[in-house]
VOGU-3710 file (C-alpha; in Angstrom, 3 decimals, decimal comma):
1> mkgkirksnl> 0,000/0,000/0,000  2,823/2,362/0,902  4,508/1,733/-2,420  1,343/2,462/-4,344  0,910/5,772/-2,554  4,482/6,768/-3,384  3,912/5,823/-6,994  0,786/7,972/-7,082  2,722/10,835/-5,512  5,391/10,500/-8,186
11> vfviffvasl> 2,723/10,726/-10,855  1,384/13,936/-9,277  4,873/15,421/-9,068  5,594/14,572/-12,690  2,235/16,077/-13,729  2,887/19,236/-11,746  6,419/19,800/-13,027  5,388/18,984/-16,583  2,501/21,416/-16,370  4,851/24,229/-15,350
21> ifvnsspkie> 7,232/23,450/-18,191  4,287/23,292/-20,579  2,941/26,661/-19,487  6,257/28,516/-19,448  7,501/27,438/-22,866  6,039/30,216/-24,185  25,642/55,940/-41,768  25,869/59,398/-40,144  23,692/62,010/-38,464  24,936/65,566/-38,470
31> tghfhgykti> 24,737/67,617/-35,300  24,925/71,046/-36,819  22,439/73,005/-34,714  21,485/73,373/-31,088  18,551/70,982/-31,450  20,814/68,127/-32,449  19,731/67,715/-36,070  20,892/69,184/-39,312  17,598/69,978/-40,986  16,993/70,794/-44,605
41> ltdqtiqdta> 13,916/72,324/-46,183  13,732/70,389/-49,445  11,866/71,244/-52,635  9,452/68,389/-51,957  8,664/69,536/-48,427  8,216/73,078/-49,681  5,580/71,775/-52,083  3,976/69,762/-49,265  3,863/72,832/-47,035  2,572/75,291/-49,587
51> skdnldvlif> -1,175/75,014/-50,078  -4,273/77,134/-49,685  -4,681/75,629/-46,204  -1,143/76,559/-45,177  -0,954/80,278/-45,916  -1,016/81,216/-42,204  2,309/79,927/-40,889  4,891/80,281/-38,139  8,482/80,312/-39,366  11,383/79,734/-36,967
61> fknsipvlek> 14,640/81,214/-38,300  18,176/80,263/-37,406  19,709/82,567/-34,795  17,918/85,758/-35,821  15,178/87,123/-38,063  16,636/88,146/-41,447  15,723/91,298/-43,341  12,220/90,735/-44,728  11,454/94,011/-46,502  9,730/92,341/-49,466
71> yesviikkyn> 7,382/90,486/-47,145  6,459/93,102/-44,540  2,897/93,232/-45,908  2,256/89,578/-45,038  3,843/89,636/-41,576  1,293/89,319/-38,762  3,697/89,288/-35,820  7,359/89,134/-34,856  7,998/87,542/-31,475  10,010/89,128/-28,702
81> yfpivrfqft> 12,016/86,200/-27,368  12,333/83,916/-30,393  13,504/84,460/-33,990  9,986/83,553/-35,121  7,665/85,376/-37,489  4,017/84,683/-38,200  3,058/85,209/-41,832  -0,280/85,343/-43,624  0,597/84,724/-47,265  -1,889/85,640/-49,948
91> desriisflq> -1,368/82,688/-52,298  0,591/79,485/-52,746  3,085/80,901/-55,222  4,212/83,582/-52,806  4,842/81,176/-49,915  6,789/78,914/-52,298  8,979/81,772/-53,487  9,562/82,850/-49,871  10,557/79,364/-48,746  12,853/78,935/-51,725
101> eykkkiisie> 14,546/82,264/-50,978  15,039/81,687/-47,229  15,179/77,891/-46,950  18,796/77,889/-45,733  17,895/80,244/-42,891  14,841/78,352/-41,618  14,847/75,844/-38,758  11,169/74,980/-38,651  7,837/75,905/-40,164  4,350/75,124/-38,930
111> siihskssfi> 0,922/75,807/-40,311  -1,437/77,497/-37,845  -4,488/75,586/-39,024  -2,669/72,258/-38,679  -0,922/72,944/-35,359  -3,960/72,040/-33,267  -3,908/68,851/-31,218  -6,137/66,889/-28,924  -5,370/66,766/-25,237  -6,005/63,470/-23,484
121> idngeieeti> -6,708/64,063/-19,800  -5,421/61,742/-17,074  -8,090/59,898/-15,130  -8,465/60,733/-11,446  -10,387/59,919/-8,312  -11,308/62,361/-5,542  -9,546/61,808/-2,221  -9,945/63,479/1,176  -6,418/63,338/2,616  -2,876/63,951/1,464
131> dsvqsiiest> -1,058/61,452/3,647  0,457/59,637/0,654  2,184/62,819/-0,555  4,753/62,574/2,232  6,094/59,307/0,829  6,852/61,016/-2,491  8,622/63,900/-0,762  10,704/61,321/1,108  11,424/58,963/-1,819  12,584/61,797/-4,106
141> gaekvhqlgy> 14,981/63,175/-1,461  13,053/66,446/-1,180  12,516/66,086/2,558  16,271/66,146/3,212  16,623/69,247/1,053  13,802/70,956/2,963  15,675/70,194/6,188  18,656/72,052/4,747  16,431/75,108/4,411  15,786/75,015/0,665
151> tgsrvkigii> 12,116/74,997/-0,352  12,166/76,974/-3,624  11,713/80,494/-2,256  14,244/81,991/-4,715  12,673/80,383/-7,783  9,800/81,035/-10,182  8,106/78,095/-11,868  5,830/78,253/-14,912  3,000/75,794/-15,556  1,837/75,431/-19,190
161> dtgvspheef> -1,371/73,456/-18,847  -5,150/73,735/-18,378  -4,774/76,680/-16,010  -4,236/76,746/-12,237  -7,181/77,421/-9,927  -6,736/79,055/-6,501  -6,232/76,469/-3,766  -5,095/76,407/-0,155  -1,968/74,586/-1,368  -0,774/77,778/-3,086
171> gtrikgravf> -1,822/80,555/-0,725  -0,707/83,827/-2,294  2,143/82,294/-4,314  0,291/82,303/-7,654  1,901/85,474/-9,015  0,468/85,417/-12,502  -2,245/83,706/-14,519  -2,845/84,155/-18,231  -4,864/82,405/-20,918  -3,823/81,952/-24,554
181> vtqtngysqd> -6,885/80,108/-25,841  -7,973/82,455/-28,636  -9,069/82,091/-32,214  -6,080/84,243/-33,148  -3,901/81,485/-31,713  -5,668/78,815/-33,766  -8,331/77,688/-31,278  -11,965/77,122/-32,115  -13,154/79,824/-29,710  -11,965/82,612/-27,414
191> itsttdewsh> -11,648/81,794/-23,715  -11,003/84,496/-21,132  -11,178/82,456/-17,917  -7,827/81,488/-16,397  -9,384/78,856/-14,125  -8,715/75,156/-14,486  -11,728/73,274/-15,851  -10,172/69,807/-15,564  -8,156/69,784/-12,333  -5,132/68,920/-14,451
201> gthvaglaag> -3,089/72,113/-14,298  -3,980/72,648/-10,630  -2,904/69,104/-9,812  0,342/69,561/-11,775  1,134/72,860/-10,032  0,424/71,254/-6,664  2,931/68,465/-7,265  5,604/70,941/-8,254  4,986/73,626/-5,654  2,081/72,864/-3,305
211> nssglapsae> 2,442/73,743/0,392  2,130/70,111/1,461  1,705/68,287/-1,844  4,699/69,671/-3,739  8,462/69,388/-3,712  9,052/73,168/-3,808  6,449/74,615/-1,394  7,855/78,151/-1,409  8,266/78,724/-5,155  6,320/81,417/-6,973
221> ifsakvihst> 3,880/80,061/-9,543  2,934/81,436/-12,951  0,126/79,759/-14,896  -0,158/79,825/-18,699  -3,408/78,243/-19,863  -3,219/76,638/-23,310  -5,731/73,789/-22,961  -9,427/74,072/-22,304  -12,839/72,438/-22,254  -13,728/68,772/-22,394
231> svtgaggggg> -16,603/69,757/-24,675  -14,299/70,807/-27,511  -12,800/68,178/-29,777  -9,252/68,693/-30,965  -8,112/67,961/-34,497  -6,882/64,517/-33,446  -10,326/63,507/-32,219  -9,723/63,649/-28,478  -11,223/65,946/-25,869  -9,926/69,477/-25,618
241> eettlgilea> -7,503/71,335/-27,835  -4,155/73,084/-27,709  -2,031/74,705/-30,400  1,639/75,314/-31,039  0,903/79,032/-31,313  -0,742/78,967/-27,886  2,326/77,245/-26,445  4,634/79,796/-28,092  2,651/82,682/-26,612  2,661/80,955/-23,218
251> ieylinntvd> 6,455/80,534/-23,212  6,871/84,196/-24,215  4,647/85,199/-21,280  6,674/83,087/-18,854  10,000/84,382/-20,184  8,710/87,921/-19,718  8,003/87,014/-16,070  11,556/85,665/-15,679  10,610/82,146/-14,639  13,433/79,692/-13,956
261> vinislgqyh> 11,619/76,414/-14,616  8,777/75,555/-17,008  6,729/72,382/-16,757  4,877/71,062/-19,824  2,628/68,109/-19,018  1,090/67,638/-22,433  1,993/65,591/-25,446  1,334/65,530/-29,150  1,436/62,079/-30,718  4,568/60,037/-31,046
271> nlgtgmrqel> 8,269/60,282/-31,589  8,589/63,173/-33,995  12,152/63,633/-35,149  11,935/67,382/-34,855  9,229/70,024/-34,735  8,584/73,582/-33,658  7,517/72,671/-30,137  10,862/71,007/-29,606  12,691/73,921/-31,187  10,981/76,356/-28,810
281> inyatfahni> 12,287/74,389/-25,836  15,782/73,987/-27,248  16,100/77,662/-28,134  14,740/78,989/-24,820  17,085/76,691/-22,905  20,089/78,461/-24,398  18,768/81,965/-24,952  16,860/82,385/-21,675  18,525/79,915/-19,281  15,263/78,090/-18,562
291> vfcvsagnsg> 14,970/74,479/-17,377  12,139/72,628/-19,153  10,557/69,492/-17,674  8,292/67,627/-20,093  6,117/64,554/-19,612  7,349/61,632/-21,731  3,798/60,607/-22,634  1,338/57,865/-21,715  1,699/55,861/-24,937  3,895/53,075/-23,622
301> seygdrgsln> 2,779/49,498/-23,215  3,897/46,410/-21,369  4,706/44,638/-24,653  7,638/46,901/-25,413  6,370/49,722/-27,624  9,599/51,627/-28,108  9,799/54,963/-29,801  6,489/56,068/-28,250  7,624/59,428/-26,836  5,075/62,200/-27,180
311> npapalqcia> 6,070/65,512/-28,732  7,755/67,672/-27,353  9,465/65,177/-24,985  12,109/64,279/-27,625  13,478/67,855/-27,408  17,208/67,455/-26,835  17,525/70,136/-24,158  14,484/69,297/-22,029  14,296/66,876/-19,116  11,855/64,254/-20,409
321> vaasdtsgrt> 10,233/62,414/-17,512  8,939/58,841/-17,349  6,586/57,533/-14,660  6,970/54,904/-11,935  5,454/53,942/-8,624  6,085/56,116/-5,560  9,135/54,177/-4,407  10,848/54,066/-7,774  10,887/50,273/-7,988  8,394/49,633/-10,794
331> madfsskgpk> 7,960/51,468/-14,083  4,427/52,411/-15,141  3,263/50,309/-18,091  1,738/53,393/-19,690  4,946/55,443/-19,541  6,208/56,246/-23,056  9,556/54,868/-24,074  12,478/55,870/-26,227  14,836/55,762/-27,881  14,667/58,695/-30,259
341> pdysikpdit> 14,850/58,225/-34,037  18,579/59,020/-34,023  19,037/56,354/-31,369  19,803/58,859/-28,642  18,233/58,270/-25,256  14,980/59,669/-23,998  13,368/59,792/-21,489  15,972/61,396/-19,218  14,708/60,498/-15,762  11,825/58,845/-13,889
351> apginvlgps> 9,558/60,167/-11,121  6,364/59,015/-9,373  3,365/58,947/-11,681  1,028/56,211/-10,413  -1,896/57,176/-8,157  -0,358/60,497/-7,181  -2,371/62,735/-4,867  -2,575/66,456/-5,527  -4,942/69,433/-5,338  -8,103/69,550/-7,425
361> nsgggyvtks> -9,728/72,639/-8,908  -12,345/72,730/-6,157  -10,328/75,122/-3,991  -9,789/72,739/-1,111  -10,168/69,188/-2,396  -7,651/66,668/-3,633  -7,587/64,173/-6,470  -5,486/61,118/-7,318  -4,135/60,942/-10,862  -1,788/58,743/-12,844
371> gtsmaspita> 0,371/59,729/-15,795  3,708/61,134/-16,819  1,829/64,434/-16,416  2,350/63,853/-12,680  5,961/62,670/-12,919  7,081/65,769/-14,822  6,038/68,429/-12,246  7,587/66,352/-9,457  10,842/66,551/-11,399  10,225/70,260/-12,032
381> gaatllidyl> 9,900/70,659/-8,263  13,221/68,866/-7,833  14,835/71,194/-10,383  13,374/74,147/-8,486  14,992/72,946/-5,258  18,366/72,596/-7,009  18,157/76,133/-8,380  17,145/77,405/-4,945  20,204/75,696/-3,461  22,557/77,101/-6,128
391> kgmnlsytpg> 21,177/80,601/-5,725  21,386/80,295/-1,957  25,046/79,278/-2,249  25,708/82,130/-4,729  26,793/79,639/-7,395  26,345/80,098/-11,114  24,426/77,501/-13,117  23,028/76,648/-16,532  20,126/74,372/-17,476  22,850/71,808/-18,124
401> tiksallsgs> 23,934/72,102/-14,494  20,453/71,165/-13,295  19,982/68,368/-15,820  23,426/66,790/-15,322  23,099/66,963/-11,522  19,629/65,393/-11,512  20,656/62,593/-13,854  23,922/61,979/-12,011  22,099/61,831/-8,676  19,290/59,541/-9,842
411> tdmgfqpwrq> 18,899/55,950/-8,646  19,270/53,187/-11,214  16,029/51,188/-11,222  17,405/48,307/-13,288  15,451/49,026/-16,476  16,743/49,849/-19,942  17,791/53,506/-20,329  15,234/53,996/-23,117  12,611/53,200/-20,481  13,839/54,720/-17,184
421> gagfvnvsra> 16,311/57,307/-18,461  19,079/57,719/-15,896  16,860/56,372/-13,126  14,588/57,528/-10,302  14,896/61,200/-9,329  16,670/62,008/-6,038  17,201/65,719/-5,476  19,172/65,199/-2,266  21,751/63,113/-4,098  21,786/65,687/-6,897
431> ieviqssplv> 22,858/68,299/-4,362  25,581/65,917/-3,166  26,776/65,687/-6,783  26,978/69,488/-6,923  28,799/69,638/-3,602  31,402/67,100/-4,703  32,052/68,743/-8,091  34,901/71,213/-8,628  33,984/74,833/-9,393  35,037/76,403/-12,678
441> nntpdilylh> 34,163/80,097/-12,942  31,848/79,581/-9,958  29,921/76,838/-11,785  29,951/73,205/-10,629  31,764/71,133/-13,263  29,472/68,149/-13,958  29,446/65,850/-16,982  26,852/63,137/-17,537  26,843/60,519/-20,320  23,427/59,355/-21,467
451> pqelpidpye> 23,284/56,363/-21,695  25,961/55,125/-19,335  26,934/52,280/-21,677  26,960/51,677/-25,445  25,466/50,179/-27,492  21,989/49,716/-26,031  19,393/47,014/-26,535  18,736/45,548/-29,086  22,232/46,154/-30,472  24,360/44,447/-27,815
461> ilftennlef> 24,807/41,779/-30,492  26,391/43,001/-33,711  27,715/41,235/-36,769  30,653/41,381/-39,111  30,051/43,934/-41,859  27,733/45,928/-39,579  28,020/49,667/-40,064  25,861/51,372/-37,466  25,712/54,707/-35,744  24,456/55,608/-32,308
471> nltvissrvk> 24,201/58,979/-30,629  25,580/59,573/-27,174  24,003/62,497/-25,339  26,620/64,341/-23,314  25,183/66,764/-20,763  27,533/69,400/-19,416  26,972/71,904/-16,642  29,072/74,499/-18,441  30,703/75,333/-21,765  33,762/73,107/-22,101
481> kinfdipepl> 35,858/71,220/-24,613  36,316/67,463/-24,346  38,374/64,843/-26,163  37,861/61,121/-26,642  40,379/58,432/-25,771  39,688/55,143/-27,584  42,021/52,267/-26,696  43,516/49,813/-29,171  42,235/47,598/-30,733  38,766/49,106/-30,129
491> seilkfpdsg> 39,730/52,077/-32,290  39,761/49,752/-35,312  35,979/49,389/-35,202  34,759/52,303/-33,043  34,805/55,923/-34,175  34,171/59,092/-32,166  34,650/62,642/-33,479  38,306/63,187/-34,378  38,866/66,530/-32,709  37,706/68,039/-29,454
501> vilnnsklip> 34,006/68,798/-29,105  32,609/71,932/-27,478  29,867/71,081/-25,004  27,068/73,334/-23,825  24,019/71,915/-22,062  23,020/68,738/-23,976  24,883/67,708/-27,112  24,680/64,671/-29,386  27,943/62,865/-30,092  27,837/60,476/-33,084
511> vqiniptnys> 29,429/57,106/-32,364  30,100/54,810/-35,321  30,686/51,073/-35,154  32,129/49,608/-38,360  32,974/45,907/-38,176  34,997/44,481/-41,106  33,953/41,250/-42,803  37,064/39,411/-41,614  36,771/40,530/-37,986  36,894/37,606/-35,576
521> pqyinssvmv> 33,702/36,863/-33,623  34,298/37,875/-30,012  32,879/39,657/-27,005  33,966/43,273/-26,653  34,334/44,505/-23,081  36,157/47,794/-23,117  35,632/51,488/-22,455  36,225/54,931/-23,915  37,156/58,050/-21,992  34,738/60,874/-22,822
531> gdqelpikfe> 36,358/63,857/-21,194  36,931/62,665/-17,626  34,066/60,131/-17,756  34,467/56,450/-18,580  31,958/55,035/-21,059  31,753/51,216/-21,051  31,539/49,627/-24,496  30,124/46,097/-24,378  28,786/44,007/-27,232  29,181/40,656/-28,934
541> irnpvarilf> 30,331/40,238/-32,531  28,944/37,280/-34,472  29,105/36,000/-38,012  25,626/36,401/-39,518  23,528/33,717/-41,125  22,102/36,376/-43,455  22,223/40,145/-43,826  18,963/42,085/-43,677  18,314/45,719/-44,534  15,347/46,955/-42,496
551> desfnriakh> 14,123/50,032/-44,306  11,547/52,555/-43,069  12,552/55,405/-45,346  9,100/55,457/-46,886  7,032/55,040/-43,726  5,100/58,143/-42,721  2,940/56,755/-39,965  3,946/59,270/-37,329  3,143/56,966/-34,445  5,869/54,575/-35,498
561> gfgtavyeiq> 7,806/56,297/-38,250  10,565/58,821/-37,899  10,092/61,467/-40,582  8,356/64,786/-40,218  6,111/66,781/-42,455  8,681/69,473/-43,128  12,183/68,210/-42,411  14,125/65,074/-42,990  16,635/63,653/-40,552  19,867/63,512/-42,481
571> gdasntigmy> 22,113/60,482/-42,260  22,771/57,012/-43,543  21,460/55,003/-40,617  19,268/55,524/-37,642  16,948/53,732/-35,269  14,164/52,225/-37,313  13,041/49,492/-34,951  10,062/51,299/-33,407  7,002/49,089/-33,575  9,118/46,178/-34,846
581> snfvrylsye> 11,751/46,128/-32,086  10,835/42,655/-30,830  10,916/41,268/-34,378  14,369/42,764/-34,986  15,615/41,421/-31,665  14,261/37,960/-32,498  16,035/37,956/-35,854  19,385/39,000/-34,427  19,583/37,631/-30,879  17,963/34,251/-31,405
591> nnysvtpnir> 18,641/33,580/-35,080  21,930/35,364/-35,889  20,460/37,463/-38,674  22,284/40,762/-39,039  19,721/43,590/-39,225  20,832/47,013/-40,445  18,318/49,830/-39,911  17,852/52,451/-42,587  15,861/55,655/-43,022  18,142/57,478/-45,427
601> gelteeylns> 15,675/57,235/-48,324  18,254/56,192/-50,902  18,724/52,629/-52,075  21,665/52,256/-54,440  22,853/49,093/-56,153  26,193/49,234/-54,356  24,456/49,544/-50,993  21,923/46,743/-51,586  24,555/44,324/-52,855  25,759/43,786/-49,293
611> fdvvilanpf> 22,362/42,412/-48,191  20,501/39,165/-48,758  17,044/40,525/-47,937  15,478/43,985/-47,940  12,472/44,615/-45,667  10,251/47,537/-46,624  8,183/48,366/-43,544  4,939/50,227/-44,267  6,040/51,783/-47,565  3,826/54,453/-49,133
621> slasdiymdw> 2,169/55,040/-45,769  0,092/58,129/-45,293  0,418/60,928/-42,800  -2,851/60,158/-41,050  -4,777/63,107/-39,677  -4,981/61,250/-36,364  -1,232/61,505/-35,913  -0,211/64,437/-38,089  -3,083/66,880/-38,045  -0,807/69,856/-38,622
631> vsnpgtnfla> 0,130/68,573/-42,106  -1,657/70,016/-45,082  -3,925/67,486/-46,782  -2,804/64,568/-44,593  -4,759/62,145/-46,733  -2,428/62,754/-49,673  0,920/63,110/-47,876  2,750/59,834/-48,361  6,382/58,983/-48,876  6,953/57,696/-52,383
641> ipsdsvqtly> 9,955/55,581/-53,310  12,123/57,525/-55,790  12,134/56,043/-59,287  15,859/55,201/-59,224  15,424/53,328/-55,924  12,419/51,485/-57,390  14,519/50,255/-60,292  17,323/49,283/-57,882  14,874/47,131/-55,909  13,600/45,496/-59,102
651> dfvdngggll> 17,186/44,704/-60,134  17,932/43,408/-56,634  15,151/40,802/-56,916  15,984/39,969/-60,525  19,541/39,236/-59,415  18,393/36,766/-56,773  17,745/38,972/-53,717  14,814/38,714/-51,333  12,253/41,454/-50,686  9,710/41,513/-47,845
661> vistdssycd> 6,996/44,173/-48,118  4,996/44,720/-44,918  1,910/46,744/-45,771  -0,668/48,307/-43,503  -4,403/48,880/-43,775  -5,900/51,319/-46,256  -6,348/54,064/-43,635  -2,583/54,601/-43,639  -1,491/53,356/-47,049  -1,570/54,876/-50,504
671> ipalnnfmay> -2,822/51,759/-52,245  -2,525/52,961/-55,884  1,097/53,968/-55,312  1,943/50,673/-53,607  0,190/48,720/-56,359  2,107/50,611/-59,007  5,312/49,493/-57,305  4,164/45,879/-56,738  2,833/45,414/-60,305  6,347/44,452/-61,422
681> fdlqiqnlgs> 6,024/41,395/-59,151  2,468/40,482/-60,270  1,174/41,301/-56,784  -1,534/43,792/-55,863  -3,314/45,151/-52,791  -7,119/45,219/-52,892  -8,928/48,185/-51,399  -10,803/45,609/-49,396  -9,982/43,795/-46,197  -10,664/43,768/-42,484
691> ewvvqtsvin> -10,491/46,849/-40,266  -10,782/44,566/-37,236  -8,254/42,021/-36,036  -9,158/38,570/-37,374  -7,277/35,301/-37,747  -6,091/34,453/-41,236  -5,536/30,823/-42,212  -2,025/29,739/-43,149  -1,608/27,254/-45,973  0,805/24,915/-44,198
701> synwtqhltt> 1,759/22,640/-47,059  4,992/24,556/-47,710  8,310/24,010/-45,946  8,358/27,386/-44,244  4,695/27,242/-43,125  4,561/23,647/-41,842  2,326/23,101/-38,776  1,314/26,782/-38,694  -2,429/27,414/-38,537  -3,469/31,037/-38,052
711> ipfrgnylqt> -1,903/34,477/-37,664  -3,485/37,877/-36,875  -4,641/40,079/-39,716  -5,956/43,597/-40,022  -5,357/45,158/-43,367  -6,006/44,593/-47,049  -6,523/41,475/-49,093  -4,126/40,719/-51,932  -4,371/39,737/-55,575  -1,985/37,639/-57,629
721> tgsqttifat> -1,887/38,230/-61,375  0,810/35,938/-62,764  2,076/32,366/-62,903  5,166/33,163/-60,819  3,085/33,923/-57,716  2,020/31,765/-54,767  -0,574/32,289/-52,026  0,460/31,344/-48,484  -2,475/32,530/-46,346  -6,109/33,504/-46,802
731> hdgnptiasy> -9,083/34,956/-44,946  -12,564/34,146/-46,202  -10,949/32,898/-49,397  -9,003/36,129/-49,984  -5,181/36,066/-50,114  -3,408/37,779/-47,191  0,170/36,576/-47,816  1,489/36,064/-51,322  4,830/35,732/-53,082  6,565/36,228/-56,389
741> tsfsggrvll> 9,628/34,305/-57,597  11,777/35,695/-60,392  13,359/33,489/-63,078  16,740/34,082/-61,420  15,457/32,811/-58,060  14,812/36,170/-56,427  11,846/36,170/-54,074  9,245/38,689/-52,944  6,804/38,299/-50,065  3,875/40,677/-49,597
751> fgsdltfdni> 1,961/40,733/-46,308  -1,411/42,493/-46,301  -1,044/43,283/-42,574  1,777/44,306/-40,239  0,323/42,628/-37,124  2,428/39,486/-37,495  5,623/41,500/-37,145  4,802/44,287/-34,697  5,475/44,311/-30,967  1,922/43,331/-30,087
761> gfstyayhgn> 2,130/40,341/-32,402  5,169/39,188/-30,444  3,323/39,606/-27,137  0,797/37,329/-25,470  -2,146/39,640/-26,121  -4,981/37,278/-27,012  -6,515/39,334/-29,812  -3,276/39,060/-31,723  -3,409/35,290/-31,604  -0,574/32,960/-30,795
771> seqnriisfn> 2,651/34,928/-30,450  4,796/31,845/-31,047  3,145/31,315/-34,432  3,801/34,981/-35,205  7,467/34,583/-34,298  7,870/31,450/-36,388  6,128/32,729/-39,501  7,831/36,145/-39,343  11,256/34,510/-39,054  10,505/31,826/-41,631
781> avawlakgey> 9,319/34,487/-44,058  12,734/36,150/-43,858  14,500/32,773/-43,937  12,555/31,782/-47,064  13,609/34,998/-48,753  17,235/34,488/-47,651  17,088/30,807/-48,698  18,053/29,801/-45,182  16,914/27,224/-42,670  13,463/27,424/-41,118
791> rnyspndsle> 12,307/27,097/-37,540  9,802/24,344/-36,830  6,553/25,063/-35,069  5,114/22,584/-32,622  1,661/23,534/-31,304  2,253/21,791/-27,979  5,382/23,843/-27,350  3,664/27,207/-27,540  0,198/26,895/-26,103  -0,426/30,159/-24,326
801> fpeftlilvi> -2,420/30,630/-21,141  -3,743/33,810/-19,627  -1,964/34,750/-16,408  -4,871/33,688/-14,199  -4,801/30,218/-15,747  -1,100/29,922/-14,988  -1,773/30,902/-11,394  -4,551/28,323/-11,101  -2,292/25,602/-12,495  0,434/26,460/-9,990
811> ifglviltis> -2,026/26,538/-7,084  -3,556/23,234/-8,194  -0,115/21,633/-8,439  0,890/22,891/-4,998  -2,337/21,567/-3,482  -1,783/18,165/-5,068  1,819/18,088/-3,806  0,737/19,042/-0,287  -1,948/16,349/-0,171  0,436/13,760/-1,573
821> fqiirrn> 3,193/14,494/0,929  0,650/14,390/3,752  -0,453/10,943/2,599  3,184/9,819/2,444  3,872/11,017/5,976  0,828/9,191/7,326  1,996/5,991/5,687
//
């Protein structure tokens, strides 16, 4: 009997362990201007900008406003603190001639009618007490600074938001309130009330400078209202509205009132490479010595949506703030992530942003809110305390002093820098950094490297023949010159600027990694001296199975792409992973496929000859009015592939190369243009498909689709028109994946949807189906094109359970084990 019980127990143990195993199986960028980009107003973008809808424009000039005698009659306003002029041109030909004449002197241009955005408010719940505020003041180090006698009394802070209502948290410290919501500034109506209709601006001001709820309880507060009314719908479809012109007027107002810190807890869409809102911040940082704190955005996700920063958080000179819990241990899932398009790091720092208590607009009540909108003013309060300390000690400072001290004093939370920035804010430690730094011309000499190690995920694994460029952000507390010391043999493959670089506030330093074909596979563990700071350089070099060019040059979906309506980022290579970061990581880390990102917009024969497969991600995609509502005629603004690059791609396939075209649904794709391109391969997109996520059936009789059943689909059905084509998947009898094979053996794959490849498709989100099938088919698609080996799919190895099911299985197994061991002990 005893033996039988032990045998039964063994069966239970085997079942339990097996169940756990079963469940768990699852080029060069110039840095010519203060904003970090060399921008060029091209003939094409001039044509895009000039239209009857775009005659009322803001133009931001380089350094100063040039002589404009010929155009005085169309000037509406010249601004006091920026080299910006507002024009009202009379016709399209005149704005074109103006832009052609002055294009080398222009930094940025923005249409007034298309500068309006929606404002998405953070949800909140009314609370009666403010006990939880104390924990934030303690965790951020503010309490220790208060004990030193610094509470912000020497500092003025500006709040650009929904307005700030009077509240007992502020007493008499609100020294100015103004509203810039006018039809003249591009709004739908004129608003004269400076009060806060949403409790957003009041809450934000309270976290920065409330008597008991804020980090800087003695600072003077100036409110600039640029957002209003839940009843008004912005151009992006969300509640409320705000405009770039309103923000410009607000910053001018705050500069005129000599504020030291400005908080901007609002965001416009995703990851814009440049833009006037960013230029305003960058310029005012230098010209007016102002520290800007900006919310990173609430567009992040737990499945790794990189490149989701909201404009203007990517501004080089600002402190972009991510959100975490109060203690700084856990990042908020909603917090937007970097990196930037040039592969420099944002956000800069993290602060509490989950269930944060602050004043409401009721005059005496409080409300709990979550968002990076809350994290940013907490950081602004920390910056205010630092400035108060520096002024109290009669020390000189720059915005770079504040930023470098805060980042240097932050606490590493253990997350990737493109998620947490430098870490969790700690103003007490920032003061210790200042105290321990030598003084040069009465300014603390602080240098911070962002990130603290290169390269960053997903490029810790590189391959022979890789030629990539990253951007290191170097933040200096003062103007200084630095040199770079690269040891041998690292200097053979790693390039920094040759001569000394002049630093001032934040500056991008291009870092090139060029690995020769004959370089031995190895692990690099070295470092480079950047000034007096050591920068670790750690990555692995492998020989690739195949070489892939991942091209997003012709992707204009602003949420995931990296171009802008007016300017192009110049350079041969940049971060193009965005929505496909998990796919790229899977190709390189797990399958040894070398992936080279590209957004340069030029595909030459010489360049393509070094690759086995070219991936065109979302080509001919439109500038949707949801994401780019400041663009003229967004429904017709798409990025076409130049005719010489089209022919180069045709030749590439005809000579045996592989081409993967990942298309998107008709809302974001210029179907006639894409079909014109794909006609050469006898493949077409139908203006018909599914706008909802459905499961498309895989035809699994081919080597690379064996055992696969379904994959997610939302997009357009396909058509095949020749004998050299094959259909690999269908939905309701309509093709969703199809191929073309040239007589020379070149291959083309066209996917009618991007969901198989994007970050959600690689997650366990149920509505995107089985992520393991997505991984296998996405890899096998590339392998088929590269004529490589496929990965096998076994349904039993990838069955996915919701989290609650996993928990139930574990609990059930533990119960069975407990009962079994009890039976054993009794016997």
